[in-house]
C-alpha positions in Angstrom: -32.7 52.5 -4.6 -36.4 52.0 -5.6 -37.9 53.3 -9.0 -41.5 54.4 -9.3 -44.0 52.0 -10.9 -46.2 54.8 -12.1 -46.3 55.5 -15.9 -44.5 58.5 -17.1 -46.5 61.6 -18.5 -45.4 64.2 -20.8 -42.8 66.6 -19.1 -43.0 64.6 -15.7 -40.8 62.0 -14.0 -41.3 60.4 -10.6 -39.3 61.8 -7.9 -37.9 58.3 -6.9 -36.9 57.8 -10.5 -35.1 61.0 -11.0 -31.6 60.0 -10.1 -31.8 56.6 -12.0 -33.4 58.2 -15.0 -30.6 61.0 -15.0 -27.8 58.3 -15.1 -29.6 56.3 -17.7 -30.0 59.3 -20.0 -26.2 59.1 -20.4 -26.5 55.8 -22.5 -28.5 57.5 -25.3 -27.2 61.3 -25.1 -23.6 60.2 -25.2 -22.5 59.8 -28.8 -21.3 56.4 -29.7 -20.9 53.9 -32.4 -21.2 50.8 -30.2 -23.5 48.1 -30.7 -26.8 48.3 -28.9 -27.2 45.7 -26.3 -29.8 44.7 -23.7 -28.9 43.3 -20.3 -31.2 41.9 -17.4 -29.9 43.1 -14.0 -29.9 40.9 -12.3 -30.5 37.9 -14.8 -31.7 35.7 -11.9 -34.0 37.1 -9.2 -36.3 36.1 -6.4 -39.9 36.6 -6.3 -41.0 40.0 -5.1 -37.6 41.6 -6.2 -37.1 44.2 -9.1 -35.4 43.5 -12.5 -34.1 46.1 -14.7 -33.6 45.5 -18.3 -31.1 47.8 -19.1 -30.3 49.2 -22.6 -26.6 50.0 -23.6 -25.1 52.1 -26.2 -28.2 54.0 -27.8 -26.6 55.4 -31.0 -28.9 58.5 -31.2 -32.1 59.7 -29.9 -34.8 57.4 -31.4 -38.1 58.4 -32.4 -39.8 55.7 -30.4 -38.9 52.4 -28.6 -41.0 49.5 -27.5 -41.0 46.5 -25.2 -42.6 43.3 -25.8 -43.2 40.1 -23.9 -41.5 37.4 -25.9 -39.1 37.2 -28.9 -41.7 37.9 -31.5 -42.7 41.6 -31.1 -46.5 42.4 -32.2 -49.3 44.5 -31.0 -50.8 41.7 -28.9 -47.7 41.2 -26.6 -46.6 44.9 -26.4 -45.8 46.0 -22.8 -45.2 49.7 -23.3 -43.6 52.3 -25.6 -41.9 55.7 -25.2 -42.3 58.3 -27.7 -39.3 60.7 -27.4 -40.6 63.6 -29.2 -43.4 64.0 -26.8 -41.7 62.5 -23.8 -44.6 60.2 -23.4 -45.2 56.7 -22.8 -48.2 54.3 -23.6 -49.0 50.9 -22.3 -49.8 48.0 -24.3 -52.0 44.8 -24.0 -49.0 43.0 -22.0 -48.7 45.8 -19.5 -49.2 44.6 -15.9 -48.9 47.8 -14.0 -45.5 46.7 -12.7 -43.5 48.0 -15.4 -41.8 51.4 -15.7 -40.1 52.6 -19.1 -37.5 55.1 -19.1 -36.4 57.8 -21.7 -33.0 55.8 -22.4 -35.1 52.7 -23.3 -34.7 50.7 -20.2 -37.5 48.9 -18.6 -37.9 48.3 -14.7 -40.0 45.2 -13.5 -41.2 45.5 -9.7 -42.5 42.7 -7.5 -41.6 40.2 -10.1 -43.3 36.7 -10.1 -42.5 33.3 -11.6 -44.8 34.1 -14.4 -42.3 37.0 -15.5 -39.8 34.6 -16.2 -38.8 34.5 -19.9 -37.8 36.5 -23.0 -38.2 40.1 -23.6 -37.8 42.1 -26.9 -36.6 45.7 -27.2 -37.3 47.4 -30.5 -36.6 51.0 -31.5 -37.1 53.2 -34.6 -34.2 55.7 -35.3 -34.5 59.2 -36.8 -33.8 57.6 -40.1 -36.5 55.1 -39.7 -34.3 52.0 -39.1 -35.6 49.4 -36.9 -33.1 47.9 -34.1 -34.4 44.8 -32.3 -32.7 43.3 -29.3 -33.8 40.4 -27.0 -33.0 39.5 -23.5 -34.1 36.9 -20.8 -34.3 36.8 -17.1 -35.5 34.0 -14.6 -37.5 34.4 -11.4 -36.9 31.8 -8.7 -38.7 31.2 -5.5 -37.1 31.6 -2.2 -36.4 28.0 -1.0 -38.4 26.6 2.0 -36.4 24.9 4.7 -35.8 21.3 3.7 -36.4 18.2 5.8 -34.9 14.8 5.8 -37.0 11.7 5.7 -35.7 8.2 6.3 -36.7 4.5 5.6 -34.8 3.0 8.4 -33.5 5.5 11.4 -32.0 2.5 13.4 -30.4 0.1 10.9 -28.2 -3.0 11.9 -24.4 -2.9 10.9 -23.6 -5.1 8.0 -27.2 -5.9 7.2 -29.3 -2.9 6.6 -29.2 -0.1 4.0 -30.7 3.6 4.5 -32.1 5.8 2.1 -32.5 9.6 3.0 -34.8 11.9 1.0 -34.5 15.7 1.0 -38.0 17.2 1.1 -39.8 19.0 -0.7 -38.8 18.7 -4.3 -38.4 22.1 -6.1 -37.5 22.9 -9.6 -34.1 24.3 -10.5 -32.6 23.3 -7.2 -29.4 21.6 -6.3 -29.0 19.1 -3.5 -26.0 18.8 -1.3 -25.4 16.3 1.7 -23.4 16.6 4.8 -22.4 14.1 7.8 -21.2 15.7 10.8 -20.4 18.9 9.0 -18.5 17.0 6.3 -19.6 17.1 2.6 -20.5 13.6 1.1 -20.0 12.4 -2.3 -20.8 9.2 -4.0 -18.4 6.1 -3.2 -18.5 2.3 -2.7 -21.1 2.4 -0.2 -22.8 5.7 -0.9 -25.1 6.3 -3.8 -26.9 9.5 -5.0 -29.9 9.7 -7.0 -29.6 11.4 -10.3 -30.8 14.8 -8.9 -28.8 14.3 -5.6 -32.1 14.4 -3.7 -31.9 10.9 -2.3 -28.8 9.7 -0.3 -28.5 5.8 0.0 -26.1 4.1 2.4 -25.3 0.5 1.5 -24.7 -2.0 4.1 -24.2 0.5 6.9 -21.4 0.3 9.2 -20.8 1.9 12.6 -18.9 4.8 11.3 -22.0 5.9 9.4 -23.5 6.9 12.8 -23.7 10.7 12.9 -25.9 13.8 12.2 -26.9 14.1 8.4 -28.2 17.4 6.8 -29.4 18.2 3.4 -28.9 21.6 1.7 -31.0 23.1 -1.2 -29.7 25.7 -3.4 -30.9 27.7 -6.5 -29.5 31.0 -7.9 -31.2 33.2 -5.4 -31.3 31.2 -2.1 -29.8 28.6 0.1 -31.5 26.6 3.0 -30.4 23.8 5.1 -32.3 21.1 7.0 -32.0 20.5 10.8 -29.7 17.4 11.6 -31.1 14.0 11.2 -29.3 11.7 13.6 -28.7 8.2 12.3 -28.0 5.4 15.1 -26.4 2.2 13.8 -27.0 -0.9 15.8 -23.7 -2.9 16.0 -21.9 -5.4 18.1 -20.7 -7.6 19.6 -17.0 -7.2 18.8 -14.3 -9.6 20.1 -14.1 -8.7 23.7 -10.9 -7.5 25.3 -10.0 -8.8 28.9 -8.2 -6.5 31.2 -5.5 -6.2 32.5 -3.5 -8.0 30.0 -1.4 -9.8 32.6 -1.4 -13.5 32.3 0.7 -14.1 35.5 -0.6 -13.2 38.9 1.1 -13.7 42.4 -0.6 -16.1 44.9 -2.5 -14.7 47.9 -3.6 -11.5 46.2 -7.0 -10.8 44.6 -7.7 -11.5 40.9 -10.0 -8.7 39.3 -10.8 -9.0 35.6 -13.0 -6.9 33.4 -14.3 -7.7 29.8 -15.3 -5.1 27.3 -16.8 -5.4 23.8 -17.7 -2.7 21.4 -21.3 -2.4 21.4 -23.8 0.6 21.2 -26.6 -1.0 23.4 -26.6 -3.3 26.4 -25.0 -6.7 26.2 -25.0 -9.8 28.5 -21.5 -11.0 29.9 -20.7 -14.1 31.3 -17.4 -15.5 32.8 -16.2 -19.3 32.4 -13.2 -20.7 34.3 -11.9 -24.1 32.8 -15.3 -24.4 31.0 -17.6 -23.7 34.2 -19.8 -20.8 34.5 -18.7 -18.6 37.5 -20.2 -15.3 37.0 -22.7 -13.4 34.7 -21.4 -10.0 34.9 -19.0 -7.9 33.2 -16.4 -7.9 36.0 -14.9 -11.0 37.8 -13.4 -10.9 41.3 -11.7 -13.7 43.0 -10.2 -12.9 46.5 -6.9 -14.4 48.0 -6.0 -16.7 44.9 -3.8 -19.8 45.0 -2.0 -21.8 42.3 -5.3 -23.7 42.0 -6.8 -20.7 40.4 -4.5 -21.1 37.4 -6.4 -22.1 34.3 -8.4 -20.9 31.3 -10.7 -17.8 31.8 -13.3 -17.2 29.0 -15.4 -14.1 28.7 -18.7 -14.7 26.7 -20.6 -11.7 25.3 -24.1 -11.9 23.7 -26.3 -9.1 22.3 -30.0 -10.1 22.0 -30.7 -7.3 19.3 -28.2 -8.5 16.8 -28.2 -12.3 18.0 -24.4 -12.2 18.0 -21.9 -13.6 20.6 -18.1 -13.5 20.8 -15.8 -14.9 23.3 -12.1 -14.3 24.4 -10.0 -16.9 26.3 -7.0 -15.9 28.7 -4.8 -18.5 30.1 -3.8 -17.3 33.6 -1.2 -18.8 35.8 -1.0 -18.0 39.5 2.6 -18.4 40.8 4.1 -18.6 44.3 6.8 -16.0 45.2 10.2 -17.7 44.6 12.2 -18.7 47.6 16.0 -17.6 48.3 18.3 -19.7 46.2 21.7 -21.0 47.3 24.9 -21.9 45.5 26.4 -25.3 45.4 30.0 -25.7 43.8 32.0 -28.6 42.9 34.9 -26.6 44.4 35.5 -23.5 46.2 39.0 -23.2 45.2 40.4 -24.3 42.0 43.8 -23.9 40.2 44.5 -22.5 36.8 43.5 -24.0 34.4 41.0 -26.3 36.1 37.3 -26.4 35.5 34.4 -25.7 38.1 30.6 -25.3 37.8 28.3 -23.6 40.3 24.7 -24.6 40.7 21.9 -22.4 41.7 19.7 -24.6 43.8 16.3 -23.7 45.1 13.2 -25.3 46.7 10.5 -25.0 44.0 8.8 -27.0 41.2 8.0 -23.8 39.3 8.8 -24.6 35.7 8.7 -20.7 34.8 11.6 -19.7 37.0 14.7 -18.1 35.2 18.3 -17.5 36.2 20.6 -14.5 36.4 24.3 -14.7 37.6 26.4 -12.0 39.2 30.1 -11.6 39.6 31.5 -9.0 42.1 28.1 -7.4 42.0 27.8 -7.1 38.2 25.5 -9.0 35.7 27.5 -11.5 33.8 28.2 -11.9 30.1 28.7 -15.4 29.1 31.5 -16.6 26.7 32.5 -19.9 25.2 34.7 -20.4 28.5 32.0 -19.2 31.0 28.4 -20.3 30.1 25.3 -21.5 31.4 24.0 -25.0 31.3 21.0 -27.0 32.5 19.1 -25.7 35.5 21.0 -22.5 35.6 24.3 -24.1 36.4 27.3 -21.8 35.7 30.3 -23.6 34.0 33.8 -22.1 34.1 36.4 -24.0 32.1 40.1 -23.2 32.1 39.6 -21.0 35.1 41.8 -18.1 35.3 42.9 -15.7 38.1 40.2 -13.0 37.1 37.5 -15.6 37.6 38.2 -15.2 41.3 35.6 -13.3 43.3 32.1 -13.1 44.8 29.2 -15.0 42.9 25.6 -14.7 43.4 22.7 -16.3 41.4 19.2 -14.9 41.2 16.1 -16.7 40.3 12.8 -15.0 39.2 9.4 -15.7 37.7 6.8 -13.2 36.5 5.7 -12.1 40.0 9.0 -12.1 42.2 12.8 -12.7 42.3 15.3 -13.6 45.0 19.1 -13.5 45.0 21.4 -15.9 46.7 23.8 -15.3 49.4 27.3 -14.4 48.1 29.6 -17.4 47.3 33.4 -16.9 47.2 35.3 -18.5 44.5 39.2 -18.5 44.5 41.4 -19.5 41.5 44.9 -20.2 42.3 47.6 -19.5 39.5 49.3 -22.9 38.6 53.1 -23.5 37.7 54.0 -24.4 34.4 54.7 -28.0 34.0 56.6 -29.6 31.4 55.7 -33.2 30.7 57.2 -35.6 28.3 55.7 -38.0 25.9 55.8 -40.7 28.8 53.6 -38.5 31.0 50.0 -38.4 30.4 47.9 -35.3 31.8 45.2 -36.3 34.5 42.4 -35.1 32.2 38.9 -36.2 33.4 35.4 -35.7 31.9 32.3 -35.3 34.0 28.7 -35.5 32.8 26.6 -32.6 34.3 24.2 -33.8 35.4 25.1 -37.6 35.3 21.3 -38.4 35.0 19.5 -36.2 32.5 15.9 -36.1 31.7 14.9 -36.5 28.0 14.4 -33.1 26.3 17.1 -31.3 28.7 20.7 -30.7 28.2 23.7 -32.3 29.6 27.3 -30.9 29.5 30.3 -33.2 29.1 32.7 -31.0 31.4 36.5 -31.5 31.0 38.6 -30.8 34.0 42.3 -30.2 33.8 42.8 -29.9 30.0 46.4 -29.0 29.5 47.2 -25.9 27.3 49.6 -27.9 25.1 46.9 -29.8 23.5 46.7 -29.1 19.6 43.3 -30.6 18.9 40.7 -32.7 20.3 38.0 -35.1 19.1 34.6 -36.3 20.6 33.3 -39.7 19.6 30.1 -41.6 20.3 31.0 -44.8 22.0 34.3 -46.1 23.5 36.4 -46.2 20.5 37.7 -43.4 18.0 36.1 -44.8 15.0 35.7 -42.3 11.9 32.0 -43.1 11.6 31.5 -42.3 15.3 33.3 -38.9 15.4 30.8 -36.3 16.5 33.2 -33.0 16.0 36.7 -32.0 16.4 38.3 -28.7 17.6 41.7 -27.3 16.0 43.1 -24.9 18.6 45.5 -23.3 16.2 42.8 -21.5 14.3 39.8 -22.2 16.6 37.9 -24.0 14.0 35.4 -26.7 14.5 34.8 -29.7 12.0 31.6 -31.7 12.2 31.9 -35.5 12.0 29.5 -38.3 10.7 27.8 -38.8 14.2 27.1 -34.8 14.5 23.4 -34.4 15.1 23.3 -30.7 15.0 22.5 -30.8 18.8 25.9 -30.6 20.1 28.2 -27.6 20.6 31.9 -27.9 21.2 34.0 -25.4 23.2 37.7 -24.4 23.2 38.0 -25.9 26.7 37.1 -29.4 25.3 33.7 -29.3 27.0 30.7 -30.7 24.7 27.2 -29.7 25.3 24.1 -31.8 24.2 20.8 -30.0 23.9 17.4 -31.7 24.0 18.7 -35.1 24.6 17.0 -38.3 23.7 17.1 -41.8 25.0 19.3 -42.8 22.0 21.9 -40.4 23.3 22.5 -42.7 26.5 25.8 -44.3 26.5 29.6 -43.8 26.4 31.4 -41.0 24.8 35.2 -40.7 24.2 37.4 -37.7 24.2 40.7 -37.9 22.2 43.3 -35.3 22.6 46.5 -34.6 20.5 49.8 -32.9 21.3 52.8 -32.8 19.1 54.1 -36.2 20.2 51.2 -37.7 22.3 47.7 -38.9 22.1 45.6 -39.7 25.3 42.0 -40.1 25.9 39.2 -39.8 28.5 35.9 -41.4 28.8 32.6 -40.5 30.3 28.9 -41.9 30.4 25.7 -40.4 30.0 22.4 -41.8 31.6 19.1 -40.5 29.9 15.8 -40.8 32.1 12.5 -40.6 30.5 10.2 -37.5 31.1 
């Protein structure tokens, strides 16, 4: 509700002020012993608005009350007075024509300016000629203009430059706040604010600093926000990524590679194969590749703006599809408890080929009695009836796989043979393979090991000398004891078989297997030949 700015005359109130005046009269017509106070409503106001200096708890009808500009009332700074006996107000030297005084002592300021900011003093003379003085203050603030962001660097380089933002214009009694992409910003390791928050500095910018920045200004009466300021960070190049991630490719197909590096402006891409430049583009395409296309593929990225370059190397192997393997066996029919080994043979020099074995259509799980040796050979020692059946081997590399034709193995049960101390079993040992390449494995495969053997020993050389003992196996508790000649590359099995891994030229020579029964010792010999790589 607006109140009249016209001065009051005896017996007269402005129409627009009647309602407010009627409500204000309550403050001095109601009997109270409360302390007289003065309140600015509102205490902070915008230029052009109204402020009411509201008097509370008048104890009685005073003779007169005054309003002065400032905290020290005298005649020179009097704004106006109200004489209650005559219901008349009189203006003083500080009156501006915008003030209205009411019978309850309250003073209304209209269309205020910043010059009106400050202290005001209310003074009254009671019927008993006592003086009561009270002071109050209010503040006048301008409506804030729309701020604008300025910057010393609108396109900085990652890791090298800093950026300072300034929120313009500078205004008094104003708070400054900053946002990036709508999120409030506060001071941190790389972000500094000036003492008044008007300047925001980004130290050593990174790409995550990219975005829309806004500054907001606030004072007690208004809030204003700038338009977004878009900051772009020049960055790159990062270490490039080559797609797809495959390293093995099938021959007679097309090779298509793509290189990508995180940059926010154009970069130059080049491809090198085994050190030779083959393309100056981001994509590399080679049709109908062969094994000759195997090698080192390098993606090189250069960005002229940052003067940075990065490379990534991918080693690519082109493989021929595997051919169908076939099974070669030492025997197709054996008797319990003989040993047999099945070799998965194939026509390829591909060193990446791996093996799988299947028994009666199911993938095989290997044990100490049935295990794989060099070149995918399947060794079965102490064959049993359940080992009979159909065997298949599968070879595979990273691009293809093939499975052999079925191979039928028959295991015949044997009769229990009683042999005396005068009878030596016909135990034989076979080196598989008899000629092994350095770094590969060899199996000393035992055939026809009798079940009545209690323990057996392996020796380096032709004689059972303690210093030459490699290892022994005790069948009663299946324990293995290592001897002085053990090199940690040997593994002994309950069937008597000994496997050498990673053989060297020093492993070449004769080996002795010694077996013990309750009343008989007997031996078998074998020779290993080691060929250089």
